[in-house]
N, CA, C and O of each residue as an XYZ file, in Angstrom:
404
protein
N     122.029     73.114     90.599
C     122.345     73.796     91.549
C     121.527     73.235     92.951
O     120.311     73.044     92.949
N     122.274     73.038     93.975
C     121.713     72.610     95.096
C     121.352     73.794     95.889
O     122.000     74.840     95.897
N     119.939     73.492     96.763
C     119.543     74.364     97.421
C     119.280     74.077     98.935
O     118.795     73.001     99.287
N     119.596     75.025     99.790
C     119.347     74.244    101.317
C     117.629     74.321    101.342
O     116.897     75.113    100.749
N     117.275     73.187    102.264
C     115.921     73.294    102.353
C     115.324     74.296    103.375
O     114.127     74.582    103.345
N     116.125     74.788    104.220
C     115.726     75.958    104.891
C     116.853     77.050    104.855
O     117.950     76.501    104.751
N     116.933     78.318    104.904
C     118.009     79.082    104.770
C     118.948     78.893    105.931
O     118.577     78.969    107.102
N     120.084     78.661    105.580
C     121.433     78.748    106.734
C     121.484     79.953    107.383
O     121.343     81.019    106.783
N     121.681     79.863    108.614
C     121.728     80.971    109.443
C     123.132     81.731    109.098
O     124.099     81.036    108.785
N     123.247     83.071    109.149
C     124.402     83.840    108.737
C     124.684     84.756    109.897
O     123.830     85.027    110.741
N     125.857     85.202    109.909
C     126.172     86.242    110.686
C     126.940     87.518    109.836
O     127.667     87.186    108.900
N     126.833     88.520    110.055
C     127.350     89.567    109.337
C     128.294     90.447    110.218
O     127.801     90.784    111.295
N     129.581     90.885    109.952
C     130.672     91.522    110.771
C     131.023     92.986    109.962
O     131.346     92.953    108.774
N     130.953     93.965    110.533
C     131.502     95.151    109.898
C     132.894     95.545    110.120
O     133.192     95.830    111.280
N     133.887     95.620    109.135
C     135.140     96.246    109.200
C     135.310     97.601    108.693
O     135.236     97.829    107.486
N     135.538     98.528    109.572
C     135.643    100.043    109.098
C     137.144    100.296    109.040
O     137.832     99.866    109.966
N     137.712    100.958    108.028
C     138.884    101.694    108.112
C     138.859    103.004    107.340
O     138.462    103.122    106.180
N     139.333    103.983    108.125
C     140.092    103.899    109.462
C     139.128    103.256    110.536
O     137.915    103.435    110.434
N     139.610    102.582    111.465
C     138.657    102.104    112.608
C     137.764    102.977    113.539
O     136.591    102.648    113.711
N     138.249    104.002    114.103
C     137.450    104.605    114.946
C     137.377    106.074    114.665
O     136.445    106.655    115.221
N     138.260    106.871    113.830
C     138.163    108.269    113.625
C     138.534    108.503    112.412
O     139.438    107.779    111.995
N     138.014    109.486    111.540
C     138.303    109.903    110.294
C     137.993    111.434    110.455
O     137.403    111.913    111.424
N     138.552    112.257    109.191
C     138.459    113.436    109.135
C     137.285    113.854    108.072
O     136.875    113.042    107.241
N     136.838    115.035    108.158
C     135.716    115.259    107.269
C     136.315    115.314    105.830
O     137.317    115.963    105.529
N     135.652    114.628    105.068
C     136.152    114.287    103.509
C     137.114    113.197    103.405
O     137.567    112.818    102.325
N     137.416    112.705    104.511
C     138.398    111.381    104.269
C     137.779    110.164    103.850
O     136.779    109.805    104.473
N     138.204    109.458    102.894
C     137.680    108.021    102.595
C     137.672    107.229    103.602
O     138.638    107.137    104.360
N     136.561    106.542    103.745
C     136.363    105.423    104.641
C     135.766    104.244    103.936
O     134.756    104.292    103.234
N     136.521    103.128    104.202
C     136.110    101.817    103.629
C     135.314    101.021    104.473
O     135.734    100.821    105.613
N     134.125    100.476    104.086
C     133.313     99.411    104.809
C     133.444     98.348    104.298
O     133.655     98.395    103.086
N     133.390     97.075    104.892
C     133.591     95.999    104.417
C     132.532     95.023    105.410
O     132.516     95.038    106.640
N     131.692     94.208    104.534
C     130.806     93.135    105.143
C     131.394     91.729    105.087
O     131.588     91.220    103.983
N     131.665     91.126    106.111
C     132.036     89.713    106.082
C     130.815     89.019    106.553
O     130.235     89.437    107.554
N     130.362     87.928    105.861
C     129.303     87.069    105.899
C     129.730     85.665    106.311
O     130.324     85.041    105.432
N     129.563     85.113    107.348
C     129.821     83.703    107.827
C     128.422     82.936    108.040
O     127.397     83.541    108.357
N     128.474     81.662    107.851
C     129.744     80.794    107.272
C     130.088     81.351    105.841
O     129.205     81.812    105.118
N     131.225     81.297    105.516
C     131.681     81.689    104.086
C     131.372     80.378    103.086
O     131.460     80.586    101.876
N     131.096     79.344    103.445
C     130.661     78.367    102.487
C     130.302     77.028    103.333
O     130.967     76.596    104.275
N     129.124     76.466    102.807
C     128.463     75.288    103.470
C     128.207     74.275    102.416
O     127.129     74.289    101.821
N     129.248     73.278    102.108
C     129.024     72.208    100.986
C     129.610     73.127     99.837
O     130.729     73.639     99.832
N     128.653     73.230     98.884
C     129.078     73.942     97.700
C     128.171     75.245     97.718
O     128.050     75.806     96.629
N     127.569     75.757     98.723
C     126.820     76.851     98.819
C     127.630     78.040     99.445
O     128.208     77.861    100.517
N     127.678     79.081     98.893
C     128.161     80.451     99.412
C     127.140     81.565     99.516
O     126.215     81.643     98.708
N     127.285     82.334    100.400
C     126.362     83.474    100.492
C     126.539     84.617     99.336
O     127.442     85.452     99.387
N     125.749     84.569     98.483
C     125.946     85.564     97.491
C     124.789     86.540     97.673
O     124.010     86.267     98.585
N     124.586     87.481     97.052
C     123.958     88.745     96.917
C     124.448     90.050     97.250
O     125.349     90.490     96.537
N     124.046     90.716     98.150
C     124.547     92.010     98.423
C     124.549     92.383     99.997
O     123.670     91.847    100.672
N     125.282     93.086    100.517
C     125.048     93.685    101.794
C     125.042     95.372    101.761
O     125.947     95.939    101.148
N     124.089     96.084    102.379
C     124.131     97.413    102.456
C     124.606     97.947    103.683
O     124.525     97.321    104.740
N     125.133     99.165    103.573
C     125.805     99.751    104.621
C     124.898    100.941    105.018
O     124.316    101.569    104.134
N     124.758    101.280    106.368
C     123.902    102.225    106.833
C     124.606    102.979    107.993
O     125.343    102.402    108.793
N     124.326    104.333    108.033
C     124.613    105.174    109.233
C     123.344    105.439    109.936
O     122.588    106.304    109.493
N     123.058    104.789    110.961
C     121.695    104.758    111.554
C     120.739    103.960    110.589
O     120.847    102.772    110.282
N     119.790    104.849    110.179
C     118.885    104.343    109.253
C     118.976    104.904    107.766
O     118.087    104.649    106.954
N     120.022    105.634    107.462
C     120.249    106.251    106.333
C     121.131    105.308    105.643
O     122.189    105.006    106.196
N     120.815    104.778    104.443
C     121.394    104.058    103.453
C     122.646    104.637    102.873
O     122.508    105.676    102.229
N     123.866    104.122    103.001
C     125.045    104.595    102.236
C     125.359    104.114    101.011
O     125.714    104.872    100.109
N     125.246    102.650    100.839
C     125.632    102.035     99.890
C     125.561    100.691     99.653
O     125.088    100.125    100.639
N     125.885     99.787     98.585
C     125.748     98.439     98.591
C     127.044     97.896     97.967
O     127.732     98.464     97.119
N     127.276     96.593     98.584
C     128.440     95.891     97.765
C     128.126     94.382     98.065
O     127.351     94.009     98.945
N     128.828     93.567     97.221
C     128.848     92.152     97.584
C     129.470     91.877     98.758
O     130.263     92.664     99.274
N     129.133     90.666     99.292
C     129.712     90.021    100.798
C     131.176     90.171    100.528
O     131.563     89.939     99.382
N     132.113     90.562    101.528
C     133.435     90.408    101.217
C     134.145     91.510    100.498
O     135.369     91.606    100.583
N     133.289     92.507     99.657
C     133.867     93.468     98.943
C     133.691     94.821     99.747
O     132.918     94.961    100.695
N     134.480     95.744     99.254
C     134.867     96.945    100.139
C     133.866     98.235     99.226
O     133.739     98.430     98.018
N     133.351     98.853    100.279
C     132.352     99.980     99.868
C     133.083    101.173    100.344
O     133.387    101.240    101.535
N     133.423    102.210     99.444
C     133.983    103.380    100.032
C     133.332    104.718     99.973
O     132.849    105.000     98.876
N     133.224    105.565    100.884
C     132.553    106.641    100.893
C     133.188    107.846    101.819
O     134.134    107.485    102.520
N     132.874    108.960    101.899
C     133.177    110.101    102.861
C     131.955    110.632    103.544
O     130.757    110.393    103.396
N     132.580    111.372    104.284
C     131.578    112.253    105.135
C     131.755    113.595    105.269
O     132.869    113.964    105.643
N     130.622    114.702    104.975
C     130.951    116.050    104.725
C     130.849    116.696    106.038
O     131.109    117.897    106.111
N     130.472    115.985    107.173
C     130.012    116.829    108.500
C     130.872    116.045    109.525
O     131.129    114.848    109.389
N     131.295    116.804    110.556
C     131.774    116.185    111.738
C     130.614    115.498    112.635
O     129.469    115.950    112.598
N     130.914    114.515    113.350
C     129.962    114.027    114.328
C     130.152    112.475    114.470
O     130.927    111.869    113.729
N     129.460    111.888    115.395
C     129.659    110.435    115.639
C     128.490    109.525    114.915
O     127.284    109.753    115.010
N     128.975    108.661    114.319
C     128.267    107.885    113.358
C     128.087    106.439    113.878
O     129.034    105.848    114.396
N     126.678    105.782    113.717
C     126.792    104.472    114.151
C     126.333    103.715    112.997
O     125.154    103.658    112.645
N     127.315    103.131    112.418
C     127.717    102.332    111.112
C     127.063    100.772    111.318
O     127.273    100.189    112.382
N     126.302    100.163    110.301
C     126.194     98.814    110.321
C     126.031     98.242    109.107
O     125.627     98.895    108.145
N     126.309     97.063    109.047
C     126.027     96.402    107.502
C     124.927     95.268    107.717
O     124.923     94.527    108.699
N     124.093     95.225    106.793
C     122.987     94.266    106.602
C     123.019     93.296    105.349
O     122.818     93.738    104.217
N     123.264     92.036    105.580
C     123.114     91.281    104.451
C     121.888     90.784    104.204
O     121.263     90.255    105.123
N     121.345     90.881    102.897
C     120.124     90.734    102.526
C     119.769     89.128    102.461
O     118.611     88.744    102.627
N     120.593     88.439    102.268
C     120.430     86.914    102.325
C     120.027     86.618    100.738
O     119.959     87.384     99.776
N     119.812     85.322    100.851
C     119.392     84.681     99.360
C     118.510     83.333     99.732
O     118.066     83.082    100.852
N     118.378     82.648     98.734
C     117.566     81.457     98.649
C     118.294     80.339     99.762
O     117.575     79.550    100.375
N     119.597     80.355     99.930
C     120.326     79.370    100.932
C     120.673     79.969    102.040
O     120.841     79.209    102.993
N     120.885     81.438    102.286
C     121.526     81.977    103.602
C     120.491     83.049    104.043
O     120.078     83.898    103.253
N     120.091     82.973    105.338
C     119.329     83.910    105.854
C     119.822     85.251    105.964
O     121.040     85.369    106.092
N     119.053     86.376    105.938
C     119.768     87.754    106.318
C     120.227     87.989    107.592
O     119.639     87.431    108.518
N     121.300     88.812    107.852
C     121.718     89.241    109.123
C     122.179     90.611    108.961
O     122.460     91.144    107.888
N     122.232     91.122    110.088
C     122.690     92.460    110.376
C     124.021     92.500    111.400
O     124.061     91.730    112.359
N     125.031     93.386    111.150
C     126.315     93.439    112.091
C     125.708     94.049    113.228
O     124.511     94.335    113.242
N     126.592     94.293    114.320
C     126.379     94.998    115.457
C     126.746     96.479    115.011
O     127.577     96.692    114.128
N     126.157     97.354    115.597
C     126.537     98.797    115.189
C     128.227     99.210    115.521
O     128.749     98.860    116.580
N     128.767     99.774    114.763
C     130.169    100.449    115.041
C     130.183    101.881    114.978
O     129.636    102.523    114.081
N     130.863    102.410    116.016
C     130.822    103.797    116.091
C     132.248    104.508    115.159
O     133.402    104.103    115.295
N     131.925    105.358    114.452
C     133.143    106.008    113.809
C     132.848    107.727    114.018
O     131.815    108.316    113.697
N     133.881    108.227    114.550
C     134.012    109.571    115.037
C     134.554    110.519    113.692
O     135.708    110.338    113.302
N     133.807    111.384    113.106
C     134.248    112.430    112.148
C     134.573    113.598    112.705
O     133.871    114.207    113.512
N     135.726    113.964    112.257
C     136.248    115.096    113.135
C     136.533    116.202    111.916
O     136.982    117.316    112.186
């Protein structure tokens, strides 16, 4: 296995479905995309965690979908944090707003 001398910078983007509004109890899918997807033979492995503010919602592999639902109406501030690994540095997505009605 080839290792990077220093961790490669990464960026994490969060995709939410539905994108802006959901109803109480509706399934919401969260997906974290980590770039670059590959450098040589190195790929960003590990996990990404999903948050509403500072409250952890769950974890999935980069590119995998985590699904959840919310039981209260309100405006959420969701983000994804890639934990990084030996070859890729950790990164956090910009916060995305989701309104639960």
